[in-house]
N, C-alpha and C positions, 0 to 999 in steps of 0.2 A: 323743132324747138319745144313744141307742145309735149312730145314724148319725153324729152329730157326733163322738162319741168315736172311731168307726171311721176317719173321714177324718183326724182329728187324729193317730191312731196311724200311718197310712200316710204322712202328711206328714212326721212326725218321722223315720220309717224312711227315707224318700226322702232327706232332708237328711243323715242319718247315713251312708247308703251313698255319697252323692256325696262327702262329706268323706273317707270311707275310701278311695275310689278316687283322689282327688287326692293323698292321702298316699302311697299305694302307687306312683303314677306318679312322685312326687317321689323316693322311695327308689330306684326303678329308674333314673331319669335320673342321680342322683348316683352310683349304682354304675357305670353305663356310663362316666360322666365319669372316674371313678377308674381304671377298667380300661384305658382307652386312653392313660393317662399325662398327662391334662390337669388332674389334680388338683394344684394348686400345693402343697398340704400334703404329698402323698405321691407325688412323681414317680418314675417307673421309671428306675433308673440306666442310663446309656448305657455299654456295654462300653468299656474303655480300649483305645486303639490301642497295640499294643506296638511297640517299636523293633527294630532289627537291628544286626548288626555285620559289617563286611567287612574284607578285607585280602588280603595276598599272602604266599606262602611262597617265599623266594628265598635264594640264597647271597650271600656278600660281593662277588662279582663281578657281581651282578645277574641271574644265571641263575635262572629260575623253575622250580618243581617241581610238576607236575600230579600228581593222585592222592594227595596228602598229606592225611591225616585230621585234621580240626579239630573240636573239641567245645566246645559252650557249655552250661554248666549252672548252675542255682541250686536248692538244696535237692534235691528228687527229680525236678526237671525237667531233661531232657537232650536236646539237639539236636546231631546230628552230620552233617557233610558232608565232601566231598573237594574239593580244589582242581581247577579246570578246566585246560584246555590252556595257559592263560596264568598258571597258578599262583595264581589268584584264588579267593576264597571269599566267600560271603554266607550268613549264618544269621539267620533271623527268630526273635526270642525268643518264648517262650510267655507270658512275663510280664515286666514291667519291674522294675528293681532292680539291685543289684550282683551280677554274674555272674562266673564263672571261665571264661576262654577258654583251651583247651589244644591244643597241637600234638603229634601222635604223630610222632616224628622219622622221616624216611625212613631206609632201611637204611644203616648205616655212615656216619652223619653226626653231628655234634655241634652243640649249640645255641650260637649267638653271642649272641642275645637269650634271655630266659627262655622256657621252653616253656609256662608257665602264667602268665597275667596277669589282673588284676582289671579288669573293664570295667563301667561304669555304663550301663544301658540305660534310656532314658526314651522317652516317647511320641513316635513319628515320628522318633526319632533314628537315626543310623547311624554310630557311631564307627568309625574305621579303625585296625586293628592289623596291623602287618607282622611276621612271624616271619623272622628271619635265621638261617641254618644254614651249616655248612661241611662238605663231604665229607672223609672221612679215607682215607688210603692203607690198604689192607687187605693184610695179609701173606699170601703164598702158602705153603701147607704141603705138604710132601712126602706123596705117597700111599704112606706106608710107616709101619710101626709102629702106634702108637695111632690114627693118622689114616687108615690104609689101608682102602679100601673092599673088602670081601669077599675079602681076602687075594689080591689080583690079582698082586702082585709076589712071585715065588717063585724057589727055586733049581731045579736040574735034576731034583730029586726031588719037587718040589711043596711043599717046606717053606719056612719063613721063612728067608731068607739071613742070615748073621751075619758071615762073613769079608769084609773089605774088597775082596779081589781076586776074590770069587766072581762068576761070570757070571750074569746075570739072565735070567729067563724070565717071560712074561706068561701067566697062566692064563685060559682061557675062563671067563667068569662069566655070560654071557648066551646064547651060541650053543652048539648041540650040535656036537661032543661036549663037554659041560661038563668043565672041568679040562684040556683040551688045552693043552699048553705050547708057546709060540712063543718062540724066541730073540729077545731084544731087542738088535738090532744097530744101529750107527750107519751113516750114509750111506757111510762109507768101508769098511763091512762088518766092522769089528771088533766083538767081543762086548762090550756095555756091562757094566761091573762095578758092584757095590754102591757102592763109593767114588765112582765117576763119577756114578752116579744121585743120590747124596746131596749133590752139590755144588750142586744147583739151589737158588736163593733169589731173593727179590724180592717184588714186590707189584703191586697194581692200584689205580688211583685213578679214580673215576668222577664225572663232572660231568653234571648234567642241565640242559637248557635248553628248557623246554616239551616238545613231543613228540619229543625226541631225547636221546640220551645219548652222551657221549664217554668212551671207556675208554682210559686211558693205561697201557700194560703195560710194566713195566721188570723184566726177569728176567736173571739171569746164572747161569753154571754149567749151562746146558742142554746137551743133546747137540749138539756142533758141527755146523752145517749141517743140523740136524734140522728136520723139518716139524711144526708144531704147529697145533692148532685150539682154539677157545674156545667154550664152550657155556653156555646159561642153564638151569640146573637149579633151577627154582623149587620151594620147599617150602611146605606148608600149615601148618607149625609151625616154630618156631626149633629149631635143633640146634647145640649147642656143638661146637667143633672136637674131633673124636675120638669124639663120640657116634655110636651106630649109626644108620643111615638105612635105613628099610624101603622097598625099591624098589617095593612094591606099594601102599602106603598113604600115604607121606609126600610123594611128588612130585605136583605140580599137573598136569603134562603127562606122558602116557605116553612121548612122544618129546620130549626136551628140544631146544628150538630153538637154532640157532646165533646168535652175536652177528652183527649185520649183516643182510644179505639172507637171506630164508628158504631160498634154494637153496644156502646154505653157501659162496658164492663170496667172502664178505668177512670171514670169521672165521679166516683163515689167516695165520700168521707163520712165517718161516724164521729160525732162529738163525744168527748170524754164525759165522765160523770159530773165534772164541774162546768161543762158547756164549752170546752176549749177544742178548737180544731187547729192543728199545726201539721200540715201535710205538704208534700211536693208531688204535683202531677206533671206528666209529660204529654206533649202533643207533637205530632209528626210534621208540623209546619211552623213557621214563624208567625204566630197569631197577631203580631203587632204591625204587620205590613200588608195584610191581605186586602183590606177595604178601608173606606174613609173613616169609619168609626166602629167600635165594638162595645157591646154591653154584655157582661157575663152575669146572667141570673143565677142566684144561689137558691135552689129549690129544697124545701123541707118536705119529706115524704111522710104523710100523716100516719099511714099504717106500717111504715118501715119497709115497704116493698119498692123496688125500682123496676123500670119497664124498658130497659135496654136503650137503644139509640133513637127510638122513634117517639111517637106521641105519648105523653104522660097524661092519663085521664084527670080532668079537673078535680073530682072528688078525692083524689089520692094525694094531691100536692098543693102547696102554695109557695109563692116567691117570698122568701124571708128577707133577702138582701139583693142589691144590684150594684155592680161595679162597672163604672163608665171609663173606657179607654178612648181618649180623644186625641 
């Protein structure tokens, strides 16, 4: 009796263990099926493919602007890029939906089309948005009074001149001996007075076209037959006309490059007998999109000599006008 009961017990246990094993295997297989996404009741979601937006930054004449900053944002998601040498941009969105696309205007340009537009981004889409801008003529300011850099234009005693017929001197502001005064004379050797100096007026108009810039310079009231050069003083921050400029921290380059060739052979203009300058200079980059701000100093060369693309000695020049591109 005992033996029969013993075998019956083990037989029952055997069938119990076999049933339990089959159940566990079934659970494991079902679990594996769900984890690899094959469970039709609980499929793993496939990530949505986001769309992009492309376009061009150009002016009304079709000139394109490289280096222009374009931003795409929705909520807290922001993507920023700059236009390439053909003025084109492409931004892939981080998610789909209605975004704002914004253009940071190049220096001294105005918007023809809106600078911020709403654009719908959907899966695998690529809507095209073109921004149209137009450059503006920028007024040239006398390097005198509230706009004067480091009190360079002085009288014979080193003070700010006030009388219209007072002869002018240029003070050394970079080269030793600092404060050395050099008489500002015209090519005919007469001493330039304050009233003559203040006759200068005019402006600059800059167009970009890919990796080049055209600078149209129209000035009058300059020193007759005087030799002038034009330079690119890039700033790492905006500076309003008349605000002080820190020469140690505000300039991007220690030595400001000339407009045109780096050797300074293409940034020269000579005023006519009536003091008019009307010339077009070229530069091999879009000077409106390189940095936060740009000031173009217009240097008068006292003895008519130029010094290439490097440093111009203080006694040989003075800044007659300044043009602020902001």
